[in-house]
MARFI-723725 format. One record per residue (C-alpha): residue in three letters; x, y, z negated. Coordinates in steps of 0.02 Angstrom, whole numbers, plus 50000, padded with zeros to 5 digits. Each point is the difference from the previous one (the first is absolute). Example, Ala and Ser with C-alpha at 12.3 -4.5 7.8 and 13.67 -1.06 7.14 Angstrom:
<sites>
Ala506154977549610/Ser500695017250033/
</sites>
This chain:
<sites>
Met497045027651935/Ala500725017049951/Ala501844999149922/Pro499885001749807/Arg500225018349931/Ile501774998549910/Thr499825010449846/Gly500564998749816/Asn500405008249834/Val501145000149848/Arg499714999349819/Val500974998749840/Glu499764983549900/Glu500484995549821/Arg501094983849999/Lys500944990549858/Asn501645009850049/Gly499265016750029/Arg498945008750137/Val500254995250171/Trp499275006450187/Val498924989050083/Ala499405002450183/Ala498234993150060/Tyr499905000850189/Ile499184990950154/Gln501084990250097/Ala500034997750204/Thr498974984649981/Gly498615010049906/Thr500394991949834/Lys500265009349829/Thr501544997549910/Arg501005007449856/Lys501845003249978/Thr501015005249849/Leu501245014750061/Gly501115001749844/Pro499965008349818/Ala499225016549990/Trp500815016649949/Val498535008749949/Arg499055010649861/Asp498245002849949/Thr499465017550030/Gly498524997249902/Lys498995004350136/Arg498754987550099/Thr499454998950178/Asp498135001850048/Arg499834981049982/Gly500735000949813/Ala501774992650065/Ile501675007149911/Asp500815013750092/Trp501814994050008/Arg501475011550025/Ala501824996850003/Ala500884997949834/Ser501165013349936/Gly501914997350024/Ser500974988250125/Lys499394983150052/Pro500934985949902/Asp500444991850170/Gly499574998750173/Thr498594987249981/Tyr498865012149895/Leu498625009650124/Thr499185016149958/Pro498325004350077/Arg500745005950154/Asp501124984350010/Ala498544988349986/Glu499015009250137/Asp501444999150124/Ala500174981549952/Leu498214996550040/Glu500175009850160/Ala501504989450057/Leu498784983649959/Leu498705008150105/His501035004050140/Ala500614983150004/Glu498334993150010/Arg499525010450136/Gln501484994450122/Lys499234982849982/Pro498754993850136/Ser498194998549916/Val499204983349983/Arg498504997750113/Arg498934986149922/Arg498504998450129/Gly500144986550122/Arg500894987349884/Ala499514988249860/Arg499745006949835/Thr501364993149859/Trp500034998249815/Gly500965017950006/Asp498715008950093/Ala498794993949866/Ser500965003849867/Asp500365017550052/Ser498235003750028/Trp499474993649833/Ile501275011049912/Glu499595014250096/Arg498004996949945/Ala500424997349828/Glu500975016649997/Thr498785010350104/Val498244992149963/Arg500234991849836/Gly501125013049919/Val501034986449922/Ala501305007249888/Pro501905001450069/Thr500654987249866/Thr498724988050063/Leu500475003750179/Arg501874996749962/Asn499544984049914/Tyr499024994550163/Arg501505004850108/Ser501144990249890/Val499044984150007/Leu499805001750209/Ala501895003449997/Ala500204983249904/Phe498884990550119/Glu501045005750136/Arg501294986349943/Asp498724988849912/Gly498904993050151/Leu499075014950058/Pro501115011950112/Arg499375015350081/Gly500244991850176/Leu498924985549966/Pro498454999450108/Leu498255000849907/Ala499444986450092/Gln501364988649930/Ile499475003749823/Asp498664986249947/Ala499564991049841/Gly501484989050020/Lys501275013950022/Ile499265008949844/Glu499984984149886/Gln501814997350053/Val500555017249948/Gln499034998249828/Ala500794983349979/Asp501775005850030/Met499735014949860/Leu499214987349877/Ala501654989050026/Arg500905016049933/Asp499045000549843/Asp501454992149922/Pro500915005849832/Lys501574992750069/Leu500105014150135/Pro500675016549953/Arg498775015950004/Arg501265009750098/Arg501414996950110/Pro501685009650018/Lys500055011250144/Gly500434991950153/Asp499414983849929/Thr498474993550107/Gly499544984649903/Pro498224997349933/Thr499505008349830/Arg498704995249885/Leu498155004750032/Ser498735000249850/Arg498164994150028/Lys499315017349987/Ser501345007350123/Ile499274984950128/Ser498245005549963/Asn500365018150032/Arg500974995350168/Met498624990450053/Leu498725013149972/Val501135010450120/Val499794986050139/Gln498115000549962/Gly500035018850022/Val500875000150165/Val498974985750073/Arg498425005649948/His500475017150082/Ala500504991650168/Leu498374991449993/Arg498955015449985/Lys501055008350138/Gly499684985550111/Trp501714993550021/Ile499614983349943/Gly498444989850035/Glu499954991749821/Asp500634999749825/Pro501134988549964/Leu499995002449810/Val498244991349996/Gln500904983050019/Val501435003649875/Glu500024996949807/Arg500925015549935/Val500965000549839/Gly499185010649869/Pro500765011849877/Pro500564991549845/Ala498785000249835/Pro500615013649876/Ser501424990749899/Pro499634998549814/Asp501905000849968/Phe500735016649981/Asn501045010249869/Val499475011349871/Leu500895011449879/Glu499435002849821/Pro499785018849949/Glu501714999449900/Gln500844993650167/Val499215013950109/Glu500645012349869/Ala501824991949997/Val499995001450191/Ala499515016450010/Arg501215007349869/Ala501384989650093/Val499475008950166/Gln500115017049914/Thr501684997549923/Val501565007450094/Arg501464989649946/Asp501735007449969/Asp500704991550169/Glu498545009450088/Leu500265016749947/Pro500425011650171/Arg501535007949997/Met500915014350098/Arg501694999350082/Asn500885005849839/Asp499074985349908/Glu498925011749903/Ile498254995449988/Asp498755007350131/Glu498605005949888/His498875006150143/Ala500154982050078/Leu499794992349833/Ala498435010449962/Ala499324993350170/Met500364982949967/Arg499124999949824/Arg498455008050075/Ala499924986650139/Arg500344985449877/Ala498765007149883/Met498684999950129/Trp500334982550062/Ala499984994249809/Glu498145008549989/Phe499544993850174/Ile500344981249937/Arg499075003249837/Val498465007050081/Ala499884984850131/Ala500024987249855/Tyr498755010749885/Thr498845003250140/Gly500154986750131/Leu500225011350145/Arg500754993850155/Leu501625008250040/Gly499325008350143/Glu498625007549902/Leu501205007249881/Arg500985007650129/Ala498505009250078/Leu499225005149815/Arg499625018849976/Trp499695008849857/Arg498275003350022/Asp499654982249990/Val500764998249837/Asp498545004749882/Phe500745001649808/Ser498285005949943/Asn499154984650037/Glu501604988349982/Thr499744993650188/Ile501084999150162/Arg499015001450169/Val500824990150127/Thr499455008050164/Trp501574997750117/Asn501344988150040/Ala501715002750088/Pro500554982950065/Thr501824997849932/Ser500704997050177/Ala499285017450049/Pro501205014650027/Ala499835013449868/Asp498995012650089/Ala498814986650078/Glu498155002849985/Leu499154993049852/Arg498834985150023/Ala498474992949884/Pro500444987549870/Lys500254982150069/Ser498114995749945/Gln499475015350099/Lys499125006449847/Pro500535013349862/Arg499914994049822/Gly500335005649831/Val501214993249882/Pro500055003349811/Met501635008449929/Ile500644991449847/Asp500915009549870/Gln501704993650066/Ala499515006350181/Val499505016849930/Thr501645001849921/Ala500944995650144/Leu498985012050119/Asp500305013849863/Arg501874997750014/Val499915000550202/Ser499155016449978/Lys501405007449898/Leu501284994750125/Gly499965016950092/His499194995050158/Pro498545009950070/Asp498314994149922/Ala498545008550093/Pro498554988750042/Asp500604996050176/Asp501874996149945/Leu500674982749996/Val500144992849815/Phe501494990650046/Pro501025010050126/Thr501754998850045/Leu501265014449960/Gly499675006650168/Gly498125000349974/Leu499564983050111/Met499204984749963/Gln501204987349912/Asp500724986750100/Gly499324982949972/Gly501784992250034/Arg500865011349864/Val498674998249867/Arg500164980050019/Asp501875000749991/Ala499855011349836/Phe498834987149934/Tyr501124985150036/Asp501565008949929/Gly499115004149857/Leu499524982049975/Gln501874995549998/Arg500385013649885/Ala498754994649869/Lys500654982150005/Leu498474994250098/Gly500924996050161/His499644981749986/Leu498255003650052/Arg500725004850176/Thr500594981850016/Gly499204984350030/Pro498724994250131/Arg498685015549960/Pro501215014949952/Ile498925014549922/Val499615014650126/Phe499355018749967/His498234994150045/Asp500064987849843/Leu499765016149892/Arg498305000650072/His499724981449942/Thr500665006049831/Phe498515012149987/Gly498824987150068/Thr500434986649865/Leu499795012649863/Ala498365006050063/Val499084983750009/Arg500324999549814/Val498765014549975/Phe498945000450146/Pro498854987650087/Val500824993950156/Ser498765009050121/Asp500535016549917/Val501804996850024/Gln499544995650187/Ala499425017750022/Leu501385008349897/Met501214991850108/Gly499225002050166/His499984981950042/Ala498844995050149/His499814981949929/Ile499544994349816/Thr501214985650039/Thr501485011850011/Thr499545006649824/Met499684982249914/Arg501894995050018/Tyr500285012749844/Val498824989549904/His501264985649991/His501355011749928/Val498885004749852/Pro500904992449850/Gln498954987049911/Ala501114996549848/Asp498484995449895/Ala499054989450129/Ala500714983949921/Arg499575006349828/Lys498185003650048/Leu499834983850088/Ser500574989849856/Ser498875008149888/Val498534994050109/Phe500674983149995/Val500114999349820/Ser498285006949973/Val499354986750113/Gln500914985849912/Ser499735006949827/His498174992950031/Thr499994981750007/Pro498294992950013/Asp499344987149878/Lys499644983250055/Gly498524999050088/Glu499805018850028/Glu499605006150173/Val501385009450094/Ser499305014250109/Ser500584999850173/Gly500195019949993/Tyr498555001550133/Ala498185004949980/Glu498824987850060/
</sites>
């Protein structure tokens, strides 16, 4: 087997704390990996490469400290990584038993090159495989030792961690178990299935051990979720947009930095309208991130949902189809029209291909920052109690807010199409949230009507069924 070709590239990704340089490269083992190099000291030139990526240049002025990297610094750091890998002996796999690591690497490579899986999904796959390294399926485990009993044990160990008493995250350095939801367990078992079936196709194992395993399935859509009333949506949006006195940016002489204040107000105004449109259209966070002005049809009061930008994807990542893999149209109610009209007046470019909700730098909004703004707005609007309890409100509940209002007007099948649900059972959850304030009164009137007719003695009482 020829030694792997050790190559790589660097790119800028938008993170919660700012832009960072990330290196993607091939190791001496032939596996692909990624490494965060450090914060990026860059500016957008406004130009694009042949593949549509942003052309980054070093930012103006001196770097804040030695950890920040210009484009040249990032290229030098990548070359150092590649040089270190080239000094390592390549791993020759011919002539030895195949392992779980071999099958995992081959499956990941096929997912990336043949199936064209999105980078965010590949990161999730790698994260799950890294977790298996300590949870029962280490890379060095021979495939010959992976049978139905082994897989059942791995699944049983994960199910034991579906315990509310376990923490969701551990402090750095703590290796204790964390809680796994049933959905996470189901997703991990899908990764196991992918690797095992791939090894079977490659002829590295003789039979499929999963045939004998009763695997845990995904949980049914929960009917328990949070919704906001329209007045609460407006209260949260107003709170997000308001800049308090203690937040005013000041210069060294304690005077207010008017330029920074104007930028802060524009950013918060954008977040506020983002929250309103999420509640008034039911679009997912990723669909709002990817929304272009060409898809906003004011004349027909419709938003066309054609693209999705997964919230974990970097700001310059390629767009994907919506979660349902099908475009859809969503009606724009008056509140959504008003919110989008205010967005168009914030001073950002509004050509057909421009983003509806860009950052001040013209990039897609960072999902984490939008969520944080929403949660902060809940606190300021005195709705912070919704973030406590066994099921705290999350940004996605704004989509549920739209769904519960839509089922009061449209048939459930229409709401399913509006929201892009693959299954009607997902949409049916909203029916249970429709207020039934007059249900008891209507039932009472029926009982009164029946009881008001008391048959005379000897009068035949109809059974209510036709013979």
